[in-house]
C-alpha positions in Angstrom: -20.4 3.7 -50.3 -20.1 7.3 -49.8 -18.6 8.5 -46.6 -20.2 12.0 -47.4 -23.7 10.6 -47.3 -23.1 8.8 -44.1 -22.0 12.0 -42.7 -25.1 13.6 -43.8 -27.1 11.0 -42.1 -25.1 11.0 -38.9 -25.6 14.8 -38.9 -29.3 14.9 -39.1 -29.7 12.0 -36.8 -27.5 13.8 -34.1 -28.7 17.1 -34.4 -32.3 15.8 -34.3 -31.7 13.9 -31.1 -29.7 16.5 -29.1 -32.2 19.4 -30.0 -35.1 17.5 -28.7 -36.6 18.2 -25.3 -36.2 14.6 -24.1 -32.5 14.7 -24.4 -32.2 18.1 -22.7 -34.3 17.1 -19.8 -32.7 13.7 -19.3 -29.1 15.2 -19.9 -30.1 17.7 -17.1 -32.0 15.8 -14.8 -29.7 13.0 -14.2 -26.9 14.8 -12.8 -29.3 16.8 -10.6 -30.9 13.3 -9.4 -27.2 12.3 -8.6 -26.7 15.5 -6.4 -30.1 14.9 -4.5 -29.2 11.0 -3.9 -25.7 12.3 -2.4 -27.5 14.7 -0.4 -29.9 12.3 1.0 -27.1 10.1 2.1 -25.3 12.8 3.8 -28.5 13.8 5.6 -29.5 10.3 6.6 -26.0 9.8 8.3 -26.0 12.9 10.2 -29.6 13.1 11.1 -31.1 11.0 14.0 -33.6 8.6 12.4 -34.6 6.3 15.3 -37.6 7.2 17.3 -37.0 6.0 20.8 -39.4 3.5 22.2 -40.0 2.8 26.0 -39.9 -0.9 27.2 -40.9 -1.8 30.5 -38.8 -4.5 32.3 -40.3 -6.9 34.8 -37.2 -8.2 36.4 -37.1 -11.2 38.5 -33.5 -11.4 38.6 -33.1 -7.9 40.3 -29.8 -7.3 38.5 -30.6 -7.1 34.7 -32.9 -4.1 34.7 -30.2 -2.0 36.4 -27.8 -2.8 33.5 -30.3 -2.3 30.9 -31.2 1.2 32.3 -27.5 2.0 32.4 -27.1 0.8 29.0 -29.9 3.0 27.5 -32.0 5.0 30.1 -34.3 6.4 27.4 -35.7 3.0 26.4 -35.8 0.8 29.4 -37.4 1.5 32.7 -38.4 -0.8 35.7 -42.0 -1.5 36.1 -41.5 -3.1 39.5 -44.1 -5.7 40.3 -46.9 -4.5 38.1 -49.1 -7.4 37.0 -48.9 -8.6 33.5 -52.6 -7.7 32.7 -51.6 -4.2 33.6 -48.7 -4.3 31.4 -50.6 -5.8 28.4 -53.5 -3.1 28.7 -50.8 -0.2 28.8 -49.3 -1.7 25.4 -52.8 -2.0 23.8 -53.7 1.6 24.8 -50.1 2.9 23.6 -48.9 4.2 26.7 -46.2 1.5 26.8 -44.3 0.4 23.6 -43.5 -3.0 25.1 -42.4 -5.1 28.2 -40.1 -7.9 28.8 -40.2 -10.5 31.8 -36.7 -11.4 32.9 -36.3 -14.6 34.9 -33.3 -16.2 36.3 -33.2 -19.0 33.4 -32.1 -16.3 31.2 -28.8 -16.1 32.7 -28.4 -19.7 34.0 -30.0 -21.6 31.2 -29.6 -19.0 28.3 -33.4 -19.1 27.8 -34.6 -16.4 25.3 -36.8 -13.9 26.9 -40.1 -12.7 25.0 -40.8 -9.0 24.0 -44.4 -8.2 24.0 -44.9 -5.2 21.9 -47.5 -3.2 20.1 -46.0 -4.3 16.7 -44.3 -0.5 15.7 -40.7 0.0 15.7 -39.6 -2.4 12.9 -36.5 -4.6 12.4 -34.1 -2.0 13.7 -36.0 -1.8 17.2 -36.1 -5.5 17.6 -32.4 -6.0 16.8 -31.3 -3.2 19.2 -33.3 -4.8 22.0 -31.9 -8.3 21.2 -28.4 -6.8 21.0 -28.9 -4.9 24.5 -30.0 -8.1 26.1 -27.3 -10.1 24.9 -24.7 -7.7 26.3 -26.4 -7.4 29.7 -26.8 -11.0 30.1 -23.1 -11.5 29.0 -21.8 -9.1 31.6 -24.0 -10.7 34.5 -22.7 -14.1 33.5 -19.0 -12.8 33.6 -19.6 -11.0 37.0 -21.1 -14.2 38.4 -18.0 -16.2 37.2 -15.7 -13.4 39.1 -14.0 -12.6 35.7 -11.2 -10.0 36.3 -11.5 -6.8 34.4 -8.4 -7.8 32.3 -10.0 -10.9 31.1 -13.0 -9.0 30.1 -11.0 -6.5 28.2 -9.4 -9.4 26.2 -12.9 -10.8 25.8 -14.2 -7.5 24.4 -11.3 -7.0 21.9 -11.9 -7.0 18.4 -8.8 -6.9 16.1 -9.4 -4.8 13.2 -7.6 -4.6 9.6 -6.3 -1.7 8.0 -5.7 -2.3 4.0 -2.9 -0.2 2.3 -2.7 -0.5 -1.6 0.9 -0.8 -2.7 1.8 0.5 -6.2 5.1 1.6 -8.0 4.5 4.9 -6.6 4.5 4.0 -3.1 1.8 3.2 -0.4 -1.8 4.6 -0.8 -5.3 4.4 1.0 -7.0 1.1 -0.1 -10.6 1.9 -1.3 -11.8 -1.3 -2.1 -15.3 -0.8 -1.1 -15.9 2.3 -3.4 -13.8 0.7 -6.2 -16.1 -2.3 -6.2 -19.0 -0.1 -6.3 -17.9 2.0 -8.8 -17.2 -1.0 -11.2 -20.5 -2.2 -10.6 -22.1 1.2 -11.2 -20.0 1.8 -14.5 -21.0 -1.6 -15.6 -24.6 -0.9 -14.9 -24.6 2.4 -16.8 -23.1 0.7 -20.1 -25.8 -1.8 -19.6 -28.5 0.7 -19.7 -26.9 2.8 -22.1 -26.6 0.0 -24.6 -30.2 -0.8 -24.2 -31.6 2.5 -24.1 -29.8 3.9 -27.0 -29.8 0.7 -29.0 -33.7 0.7 -28.4 -33.6 4.5 -29.5 -31.9 3.5 -32.8 -34.2 0.4 -33.6 -37.4 2.7 -33.0 -36.1 5.4 -35.1 -35.6 2.8 -38.1 -39.0 1.3 -37.4 -40.8 4.7 -37.5 -39.1 5.8 -40.8 -40.0 2.5 -42.2 -43.5 2.7 -41.1 -44.0 6.1 -42.3 -42.4 5.4 -45.8 -39.9 8.0 -45.2 -37.0 5.4 -46.1 -38.6 5.0 -49.6 -37.8 8.6 -50.4 -34.6 8.4 -48.6 -33.5 5.1 -50.4 -33.6 7.1 -53.7 -30.5 9.1 -53.0 -28.8 7.1 -49.9 -28.1 3.4 -50.1 -29.3 1.2 -47.1 -25.7 0.7 -45.6 -24.9 4.2 -45.9 -28.4 4.9 -43.9 -27.5 2.3 -41.4 -24.1 3.4 -40.7 -25.2 7.0 -40.6 -27.9 6.5 -38.1 -25.9 4.1 -35.8 -22.9 6.6 -35.6 -25.5 9.4 -35.1 -27.2 7.8 -32.2 -23.6 6.8 -30.9 -22.7 10.5 -31.0 -25.6 11.6 -29.1 -24.7 8.9 -26.6 -21.1 10.0 -26.2 -22.4 13.6 -25.9 -24.5 12.7 -23.0 -22.1 10.6 -21.1 -19.2 13.3 -21.7 -21.6 15.8 -20.3 -22.3 13.6 -17.1 -18.4 12.8 -16.7 -17.5 16.4 -16.6 -20.3 17.2 -14.1 -19.0 14.0 -12.1 -15.4 15.4 -12.1 -16.5 18.9 -10.9 -18.8 17.4 -8.2 -16.3 14.9 -6.7 -13.8 17.7 -6.4 -16.2 20.1 -4.4 -18.2 17.1 -2.6 -16.2 17.0 0.5 -16.1 20.8 1.2 -19.8 21.1 0.5 -20.6 18.1 2.7 -18.6 19.5 5.4 -20.5 22.8 5.1 -23.8 20.9 5.2 -22.7 18.9 8.2 -21.7 22.0 10.0 -25.0 23.7 9.5 -26.9 20.5 10.7 -24.8 19.9 13.9 -25.2 23.3 15.0 -28.9 22.7 15.5 -28.2 19.3 17.4 -27.9 18.9 21.1 -24.4 18.9 22.5 -24.3 15.3 23.3 -25.6 14.3 19.9 -23.0 16.5 18.1 -20.1 14.0 18.5 -22.1 11.0 17.5 -23.3 12.6 14.4 -19.6 13.6 13.6 -18.4 10.1 14.2 -21.3 8.5 12.0 -20.1 10.5 8.9 -16.7 11.8 7.9 -17.0 14.3 5.0 -13.4 13.9 4.0 -14.4 10.4 2.8 -15.8 11.8 -0.1 -12.4 12.7 -1.5 -12.2 9.0 -2.1 -14.8 9.7 -5.1 -12.2 11.2 -7.2 -11.7 8.7 -10.2 -8.6 8.3 -12.2 -8.9 9.6 -15.8 -8.1 6.3 -17.1 -11.1 4.7 -15.6 -13.5 7.2 -17.8 -11.3 6.5 -21.0 -11.7 2.7 -20.4 -15.7 3.4 -19.8 -15.9 5.4 -23.0 -14.1 2.7 -25.0 -16.0 -0.3 -23.8 -19.3 1.5 -24.1 -18.4 2.6 -27.7 -17.4 -1.2 -28.6 -20.2 -2.7 -26.8 -22.7 -0.1 -28.5 -21.4 -0.9 -31.7 -21.8 -4.6 -31.3 -25.4 -4.5 -30.1 -26.5 -1.5 -32.0 -25.8 -3.3 -35.3 -28.2 -6.0 -33.9 -30.8 -3.3 -33.0 -30.7 -1.7 -36.5 -31.2 -4.9 -38.0 -34.1 -6.1 -36.0 -35.7 -2.4 -36.6 -35.2 -3.0 -40.6 -36.9 -6.7 -40.3 -40.0 -5.6 -38.6 -42.9 -2.9 -39.2 -43.7 -2.3 -35.6 -42.3 -2.5 -32.0 -44.7 -5.6 -31.2 -43.1 -7.5 -34.1 -39.6 -6.9 -32.7 -40.3 -8.8 -29.4 -39.5 -12.3 -31.1 -35.9 -11.1 -32.0 -35.1 -9.2 -28.7 -33.8 -12.3 -26.9 -30.9 -12.5 -29.6 -29.9 -9.0 -28.0 -31.2 -9.4 -24.5 -29.8 -12.6 -23.3 -26.0 -12.1 -23.5 -26.3 -8.6 -22.1 -28.8 -9.5 -19.3 -26.4 -12.6 -18.5 -23.5 -9.9 -18.0 -25.6 -7.7 -16.1 -26.7 -10.2 -13.5 -23.1 -11.7 -13.3 -21.9 -8.0 -12.6 -22.5 -8.9 -8.9 -19.9 -11.9 -9.0 -17.5 -9.6 -10.5 -17.8 -7.0 -7.8 -17.4 -9.7 -5.3 -14.6 -11.6 -6.9 -13.0 -9.5 -9.9 -10.1 -12.0 -10.0 -11.9 -15.4 -10.2 -11.9 -17.6 -13.1 -15.6 -16.7 -13.8 -15.0 -13.0 -13.9 -12.0 -13.3 -15.9 -13.9 -15.4 -18.9 -16.9 -13.0 -18.8 -14.6 -10.1 -19.0 -12.9 -11.3 -22.1 -16.0 -13.0 -23.8 -17.1 -10.2 -26.3 -20.7 -10.3 -25.7 -20.3 -9.8 -22.0 -17.1 -7.9 -22.0 -18.6 -4.2 -22.3 -20.2 -4.6 -19.0 -18.0 -6.9 -16.8 -14.4 -5.8 -18.1 -15.1 -2.2 -16.9 -16.4 -3.5 -13.5 -12.9 -5.4 -13.2 -10.8 -2.5 -14.5 -12.3 -0.2 -11.8 -12.2 -2.8 -8.9 -9.0 -4.5 -9.3 -5.8 -4.6 -11.4 -6.3 -6.3 -14.5 -3.4 -7.6 -16.7 -2.9 -5.4 -19.7 -3.0 -8.6 -22.0 -6.6 -9.4 -20.9 -7.9 -5.8 -21.5 -6.0 -6.1 -25.0 -7.5 -9.3 -26.0 -11.1 -8.4 -24.6 -10.6 -5.2 -27.0 -9.4 -7.2 -29.9 -12.3 -9.9 -29.6 -15.1 -7.1 -29.4 -13.6 -5.5 -32.4 -13.6 -8.8 -34.2 -17.2 -9.6 -33.1 -18.3 -6.2 -34.1 -17.2 -6.9 -37.9 -18.9 -10.2 -37.7 -22.2 -8.9 -36.5 -22.1 -5.9 -38.7 -21.5 -8.1 -41.6 -24.6 -10.2 -40.7 -26.7 -7.0 -39.8 -25.8 -5.3 -43.0 -27.4 -8.1 -44.9 -30.5 -8.2 -42.9 -30.7 -4.3 -42.9 -30.3 -4.2 -46.9 -33.2 -6.3 -47.6 -35.4 -5.8 -44.6 -35.6 -2.0 -44.9 -37.5 -2.1 -47.9 -39.8 -5.2 -47.1 -43.4 -4.5 -46.3 -46.4 -6.5 -45.5 -45.1 -9.4 -44.1 -44.2 -10.3 -40.5 -40.5 -11.5 -40.6 -39.2 -14.8 -39.0 -36.0 -16.1 -38.2 -36.3 -18.3 -41.5 -36.8 -14.9 -43.4 -33.7 -13.7 -41.8 -31.6 -16.5 -42.8 -32.8 -16.5 -46.2 -31.9 -12.7 -46.5 -28.3 -13.5 -45.1 -27.9 -16.1 -47.7 -29.2 -14.4 -50.7 -27.6 -11.0 -50.6 
């Protein structure tokens, strides 16, 4: 096997890919889409999204309507003794968004009142009205029982919990939510990366085989040299793309808090005085500083993507060599798809409980490890022996799968005119 020829194939495959318009567009648009996503989140958090509804209250208790108006004057108002037919007509013509009839049984027997409305408002509207009613009914019950203010304060007190992460360097702010989300996203990126770039490699092999280009190339390059060259060429392209995105993310995470602060300041300057404090409380730009990721996470991400791609790309290349079109490849895709989809679906379990026995097993098992181990590393402290064992098993699995894939590739790449079956693959492995 000639390393020089492998290098030539790698170079050709890499330069052809990185100079393509699709590579440039995807590489450029993905960070822009990420920035737009962050901007949308910031905008939503500091913007007033709810359209206030007007709810008429027909209060037979003579006490609850006052509490509701005090709670939200813009939403509730007293309709006095208006007849129900009149209220229903106003709802139908749109002059009233809805009405509620409150009887004493709502207080004494905890009977649920009925909101009659025109159907607009959505889940948040119904939930807000329900929450308001619960609050005013509870307050009225406490008032009728002559509960003191001290007891009410005890009743309304909710004990919080602040988590602090203890390391050898000392205490630091715990950021479990971001770490768990980061782990899930990194696992998701490896999942899509393996599938996208693996499928790209498979299509490349199929196209060259269909166009009979391989017959020309095979005269000067051995099938295995071609396979290794194409595999490492696509891998180099993937690492280039991920590297660009990582450097972009590092710059964005450093600039995110200052930029978000300027956006918030500009937005709040146009808000009414009363809404400014509410908007400031709903989103703290300094929390974006938590988006800064430790460099070791990126190193592990590249390492596990590299090993995962090497394992699965060998299978993709073998499938591409065994078939003559993409449609024929579908019968073999479960071999690749099943373990990686299992890893993808179980990644939510890893995010929720990264130290469970299931999470530990699937993060060490070589076919699911590329996705699930990076999720664990990002969200919890993983013992070094588990990481090392995971890497060693993936390396061993890669050599085993590469040995099988090479046997299939060597024969299948020059086979034409017959649709390959699993029996054919087994025969190729046995005879070569």
